[in-house]
C-alpha positions in Angstrom: 46.9 -21.5 93.0 43.4 -23.0 93.5 42.5 -25.9 91.2 39.3 -25.4 89.2 37.2 -28.6 89.1 35.7 -28.1 85.6 34.9 -25.8 82.8 33.7 -22.3 83.5 30.6 -20.7 82.0 30.8 -17.0 81.1 27.9 -14.7 80.5 28.0 -11.2 79.0 24.9 -8.9 79.0 26.3 -5.4 79.8 25.1 -3.6 76.7 23.6 -4.8 73.4 25.5 -8.1 72.9 24.1 -11.2 74.5 26.8 -13.8 74.8 27.7 -17.1 76.4 31.0 -19.1 76.4 32.4 -22.2 78.0 36.2 -22.4 78.7 38.2 -25.2 80.1 40.1 -24.5 83.3 43.3 -23.9 81.2 41.5 -21.4 79.1 40.7 -23.4 75.9 37.5 -22.2 74.3 35.1 -25.1 74.2 32.1 -23.1 72.9 31.1 -19.5 72.4 28.2 -17.6 71.1 27.5 -13.8 70.6 24.2 -12.3 69.5 24.4 -8.7 68.5 21.0 -7.1 69.0 19.6 -5.6 65.8 16.6 -4.0 67.5 18.4 -0.7 68.2 19.4 0.1 64.6 16.2 2.1 64.0 17.0 4.3 67.0 20.6 5.0 66.1 21.8 3.9 69.5 21.2 1.4 72.3 17.8 1.6 74.1 18.3 0.2 77.6 14.8 -1.3 78.1 14.9 -3.0 74.7 18.4 -4.3 75.4 17.3 -5.8 78.7 14.2 -7.5 77.2 16.3 -8.9 74.4 18.9 -10.3 76.9 16.0 -11.9 78.8 14.7 -13.5 75.6 17.9 -14.7 74.1 20.2 -15.6 77.0 18.7 -19.0 78.0 18.9 -20.4 74.5 22.5 -19.1 74.0 23.7 -20.7 77.2 22.0 -24.0 76.4 23.5 -24.0 73.0 27.0 -23.2 74.3 26.8 -25.9 76.9 25.6 -28.5 74.3 28.4 -27.7 71.9 30.9 -27.8 74.7 29.6 -31.2 75.7 29.3 -30.2 79.3 26.5 -30.5 81.8 25.8 -27.8 84.3 26.8 -30.1 87.2 30.2 -30.6 85.6 31.1 -26.9 85.7 33.8 -25.5 87.9 32.2 -22.1 88.2 30.0 -19.4 86.6 31.2 -16.0 85.7 28.9 -13.2 84.7 29.4 -9.5 83.9 28.1 -7.5 86.9 29.2 -4.0 85.9 29.8 -1.5 84.6 27.0 -1.3 82.0 23.3 -0.9 81.5 21.7 -2.0 84.8 18.8 -3.9 83.2 21.1 -6.1 81.2 23.5 -6.6 84.1 20.5 -7.8 86.3 19.5 -10.3 83.6 22.9 -11.8 83.0 24.1 -11.8 86.6 20.8 -13.1 87.8 20.9 -16.0 85.3 24.4 -16.8 86.4 23.6 -16.8 90.0 20.7 -19.1 89.4 22.9 -21.7 87.7 25.5 -21.4 90.5 22.8 -21.8 93.2 21.1 -24.7 91.5 24.4 -26.6 91.1 26.3 -25.4 94.1 29.0 -23.7 92.0 31.2 -20.7 92.8 30.0 -17.5 91.3 32.3 -14.7 90.0 30.9 -11.2 89.5 33.1 -10.0 86.7 34.1 -6.4 86.1 33.5 -5.8 82.4 36.6 -3.5 82.1 38.8 -6.1 83.8 37.5 -8.8 81.4 38.8 -6.6 78.5 42.1 -6.1 80.4 42.7 -9.8 81.0 41.8 -10.9 77.4 45.5 -10.5 76.4 46.4 -13.3 78.8 44.3 -15.9 77.1 46.4 -19.0 76.3 47.7 -19.0 72.7 47.3 -15.2 72.2 50.9 -14.4 73.3 53.7 -17.0 73.2 54.5 -18.1 76.7 51.6 -16.0 77.9 51.5 -12.3 78.7 52.9 -11.6 82.2 52.0 -8.7 84.5 52.5 -5.8 84.4 51.5 -4.5 81.0 50.0 -1.3 79.6 46.4 -1.3 78.5 44.6 1.0 76.1 40.9 0.4 76.6 38.8 1.8 73.7 35.1 1.2 73.4 31.8 2.9 73.1 31.7 3.8 76.7 35.3 3.8 77.8 38.7 5.3 76.8 41.5 5.0 79.2 45.2 4.0 79.7 45.7 1.6 82.5 48.7 -0.1 84.1 47.6 -3.7 84.6 49.7 -4.9 87.5 47.7 -8.1 88.5 44.2 -9.5 88.9 42.3 -6.7 90.6 45.3 -4.4 90.5 45.0 -1.6 88.0 46.4 1.9 88.0 44.7 4.5 85.8 47.2 6.7 83.9 44.7 8.7 81.9 41.3 8.7 80.4 38.8 10.8 78.3 37.7 14.1 79.7 34.5 14.1 77.6 33.4 11.5 75.0 34.7 8.0 74.6 36.3 7.2 71.2 33.6 4.7 70.4 30.9 7.2 71.2 32.6 9.7 68.8 32.6 7.0 66.0 28.9 6.4 66.6 28.0 10.1 66.4 30.1 10.7 63.3 28.6 7.6 61.7 25.1 9.1 62.3 26.1 12.5 61.0 27.4 10.9 57.8 24.5 8.6 57.4 26.9 5.6 57.5 24.7 3.5 59.8 25.0 2.1 63.3 27.0 0.9 65.1 29.3 3.7 63.9 32.7 2.1 64.4 32.6 -0.5 61.6 30.3 1.7 59.5 32.8 4.7 59.5 35.7 2.4 58.9 34.0 0.9 55.8 33.1 4.3 54.5 36.7 5.7 55.2 38.2 2.8 53.1 37.4 4.7 49.9 38.1 8.2 51.2 40.9 10.7 51.1 42.2 11.1 54.7 44.1 14.3 53.8 41.3 16.3 52.4 39.7 17.8 55.5 42.1 19.3 58.2 40.2 18.2 61.3 41.6 19.1 64.8 43.7 16.8 66.9 42.5 17.4 70.5 45.3 17.4 73.1 47.8 16.2 70.5 51.4 16.9 71.6 50.4 17.9 75.1 51.8 16.2 78.3 49.7 13.5 80.0 47.6 10.5 79.0 44.1 12.1 78.8 41.9 12.1 75.7 39.3 14.4 74.3 37.0 13.7 71.4 34.1 16.2 71.9 35.8 19.0 69.8 36.7 16.6 67.0 33.1 15.3 66.9 31.8 18.9 66.9 34.2 19.9 64.0 32.7 17.0 61.9 29.2 18.2 62.8 30.1 21.8 61.7 31.6 20.5 58.5 28.5 18.4 57.7 26.3 21.5 58.4 27.9 23.3 55.5 26.2 21.0 53.1 22.5 21.3 52.0 20.0 19.1 54.0 19.9 15.5 52.9 22.4 12.8 52.2 26.0 13.9 51.7 27.6 13.3 48.3 29.2 9.9 48.5 32.8 11.1 47.8 32.5 13.9 50.4 31.1 11.5 53.1 34.0 9.0 52.4 36.6 11.8 52.7 35.1 13.1 55.9 35.1 9.6 57.4 38.7 9.0 56.4 39.8 12.4 57.7 38.0 11.8 61.0 39.5 8.3 61.3 43.0 9.5 60.7 42.6 12.3 63.3 41.4 9.7 65.8 44.3 7.3 65.1 46.9 10.1 65.3 45.5 11.4 68.6 45.3 7.9 70.1 48.8 7.0 69.1 50.1 10.3 70.6 48.3 9.9 73.9 49.2 6.2 74.1 52.8 7.2 73.4 52.8 9.4 76.5 51.4 6.5 78.5 54.1 4.2 77.2 56.8 6.6 78.2 55.2 6.9 81.7 54.8 3.1 82.0 58.4 2.4 80.9 59.7 4.7 83.5 58.1 2.6 86.2 58.3 -0.9 84.8 60.6 -3.0 82.7 57.8 -4.6 80.7 57.3 -3.4 77.1 53.9 -4.6 76.1 51.0 -2.4 75.0 47.6 -4.1 74.9 44.7 -2.6 73.0 41.3 -3.9 73.8 37.6 -3.0 73.4 35.4 -2.6 70.4 37.4 0.2 68.7 40.5 -2.0 68.9 39.1 -3.8 65.8 39.8 -0.6 63.7 42.7 -1.3 61.4 43.8 2.3 61.1 44.1 2.6 64.9 46.0 -0.7 65.2 48.4 0.5 62.5 49.1 3.8 64.2 49.5 2.2 67.6 51.9 -0.4 66.2 54.1 2.3 64.8 54.1 4.3 68.1 54.8 1.1 70.1 57.7 0.1 67.8 59.3 3.5 68.1 59.5 2.9 71.9 60.5 -0.8 71.8 57.0 -1.9 72.9 55.2 -4.9 71.4 51.5 -4.3 70.5 49.2 -7.0 71.7 45.6 -7.0 70.3 42.9 -9.7 70.7 41.5 -11.4 67.6 38.8 -9.3 66.0 36.0 -11.5 67.4 37.2 -10.8 71.0 37.6 -7.0 70.6 33.9 -6.3 71.2 31.8 -7.5 74.1 32.0 -11.3 74.4 31.6 -14.0 77.0 35.0 -15.6 76.3 36.7 -12.7 78.1 34.2 -13.0 81.0 34.8 -16.7 81.4 38.6 -16.1 81.3 38.3 -13.3 83.9 36.4 -15.8 86.0 39.1 -18.4 85.7 41.8 -15.9 86.6 39.9 -15.1 89.8 38.9 -18.6 90.7 42.6 -19.7 90.4 43.3 -17.2 93.1 40.6 -18.6 95.3 38.3 -15.6 94.7 34.6 -15.8 94.2 31.6 -13.6 95.1 28.5 -14.1 97.2 25.2 -14.6 95.4 24.0 -11.4 97.0 26.6 -9.3 95.0 24.6 -6.5 93.4 25.2 -5.5 89.8 26.8 -2.0 89.5 26.2 0.3 86.5 29.4 2.2 87.5 32.3 0.1 88.7 35.8 1.7 88.3 38.8 -0.6 88.0 40.3 1.2 90.9 37.7 -0.3 93.3 38.6 -3.9 92.4 41.5 -4.1 94.9 39.0 -3.8 97.8 
C-alpha cells in the first residue's frame, strides 16, 4: 500500500455537472462543490458545446472555493484526480486539462479516472458501510448514459454481467419527462409527478421481465408511453392523467430493474460468497427503484448499499475517492493521457 502525502483534489466535468472536491488520504470529505448547469433546460437535453463552455467558465472558481474551504494549498496536495472518460469529449478535455495543469505546476501525481469506476467505488467511501465494503460486490449502475450489472472484483477489475440493449434507464426517464411536459432533467421531474399518480392505472409493458440473463431494454417502454400520450389532443396533458402515466412508467421501470438485478444477484451469488448489491448513478436516487431493489435483495439474502442522494449523480467526491484508491496501489497516469469519450470498464485492467 502506497502512502499518499496529502489530500487529493477531484474534478468532474463529464457531462453537465461541474464539480470539485478535496478528500483527505483516508477518504474524509474536506470540501465539495457541484454546479448543475441550467443552460440546457431550454433545449430539453445536454448541448455538448454549451456544457464544455460552462465547465471552462465555472471550474476554476469551484476548485479555488473547494481548496479554500478545505484549508489546503495546492502544494500540500498528494495528488489530482480528474474524470477522463467516458463522457462528452469537450467537458473531459476541460476537466482533465485543468487537473493536469495543477499536477504539472506542483509536481503532483495525476490520476485519469474512469467515470464508471468512480461510481462503482463510491460504495467503499469510509463511513458509508460499517467496516467498509470489501471486494467483490455486485454493482447496478443506472444513469442517463449507462445501465449495466457489473461484478466489481477490485480496483480496475470489473466483469460485466449484463447491460442495456438500447436506451439507458436515465435516458428513458428524460424522454418520458419531455413527453409528459414534466421538465428536465427527467428523472427527478418524473418522480415528483409520479408521487401523486396511480401506478396501476396504465398497464405498460415490462421489457425482458422474467427472461433469463441480466440485460435491460427500455426502448419499448418509452415507445409505449409515447403512443399513450399520442392518444390525447395536442397540448398539455390533463394533470391527473400525466401523474398516472408517470407513476405507471416509474413502477414498470422499478419492476423491470428489480427483476433483471435479481438475475444478476443469482449469477453473482453462484460465483462469490459476498452478498452486497450496490446501486449507483443518477437514477439510484429514485425512491421507488431503491424500494424495489431492496425487496429483491432481501429475498436473496443480499444487502442493498446505496450512496447518499448527493453522491448518486455526477460529483467530484467519487472522482477524488477513485483517485485515492488508485494512488494507494501506486497507480497514476502520465500527463499525456488522452481523454476518452468511450471507455468501457473492461479496458481498465490493461
